[in-house]
C-alpha positions as CSV (number, residue, x, y, z in Angstrom):
1,M,-16.4,-0.4,-20.2
2,T,-15.6,-1.9,-16.8
3,N,-12.1,-3.0,-16.3
4,P,-11.2,-5.3,-13.7
5,S,-8.2,-4.4,-11.9
6,T,-6.1,-6.0,-9.0
7,G,-4.0,-4.7,-6.0
8,N,-4.5,-3.1,-2.8
9,G,-5.7,0.4,-4.0
10,S,-3.6,2.1,-1.4
11,A,-3.3,5.3,-3.4
12,L,-7.1,5.5,-3.8
13,E,-9.3,7.0,-0.8
14,W,-12.0,4.5,-0.3
15,F,-15.3,5.3,1.2
16,K,-18.0,2.7,2.1
17,S,-21.5,3.0,0.6
18,S,-24.2,4.3,2.9
19,Y,-26.3,1.2,1.9
20,S,-23.7,-1.2,3.1
21,T,-23.8,-2.5,6.7
22,N,-20.9,-3.0,9.1
23,D,-21.6,-6.9,9.8
24,G,-23.6,-7.9,6.7
25,P,-22.4,-9.6,3.4
26,A,-23.2,-6.6,1.2
27,C,-20.4,-4.1,1.9
28,V,-19.2,-2.0,-1.1
29,E,-16.6,0.6,-1.2
30,V,-16.0,3.2,-3.9
31,A,-12.9,5.5,-4.7
32,F,-12.9,8.3,-7.2
33,A,-9.9,8.9,-9.5
34,P,-9.6,11.2,-12.3
35,E,-9.8,8.4,-14.9
36,A,-12.4,6.0,-13.3
37,I,-14.6,5.1,-10.4
38,H,-13.1,2.1,-8.5
39,V,-15.5,-0.5,-6.8
40,R,-14.3,-3.3,-4.3
41,D,-15.8,-5.5,-1.7
42,S,-14.8,-3.9,1.7
43,K,-14.7,-7.5,3.2
44,R,-11.8,-8.2,0.5
45,V,-9.8,-5.2,0.2
46,Q,-6.9,-7.1,-1.4
47,G,-9.3,-8.8,-3.7
48,P,-10.3,-7.8,-7.1
49,Q,-11.9,-4.1,-8.2
50,L,-13.8,-3.0,-10.9
51,A,-13.1,0.5,-12.5
52,F,-15.9,2.2,-14.4
53,G,-15.5,5.5,-16.8
54,A,-17.6,8.4,-15.9
55,Q,-20.3,7.6,-18.3
56,E,-20.7,4.2,-17.1
57,W,-20.8,5.1,-13.5
58,A,-23.6,7.6,-14.3
59,A,-25.5,4.9,-16.3
60,F,-25.2,2.6,-13.2
61,L,-26.2,5.2,-10.9
62,S,-29.3,6.2,-12.9
63,Y,-30.2,2.3,-13.3
64,A,-29.8,1.6,-9.5
65,A,-31.8,4.7,-8.5
66,D,-34.8,3.3,-10.8
67,H,-34.5,-0.4,-9.1
């Protein structure tokens, strides 16, 4: 289940997707935590975040790889 979360995520170690560009609108950052994988817009680091469980994240990656 995806869970929207807010806050700056400063305790998380974020990294930018290899598919993101430095100057484009599609900049996604991901951070791994024991309980969830967090996703946010790198242009709005103070904005909302999504959190995915391990099974949901694996399903998303499988789907994304096929499309």
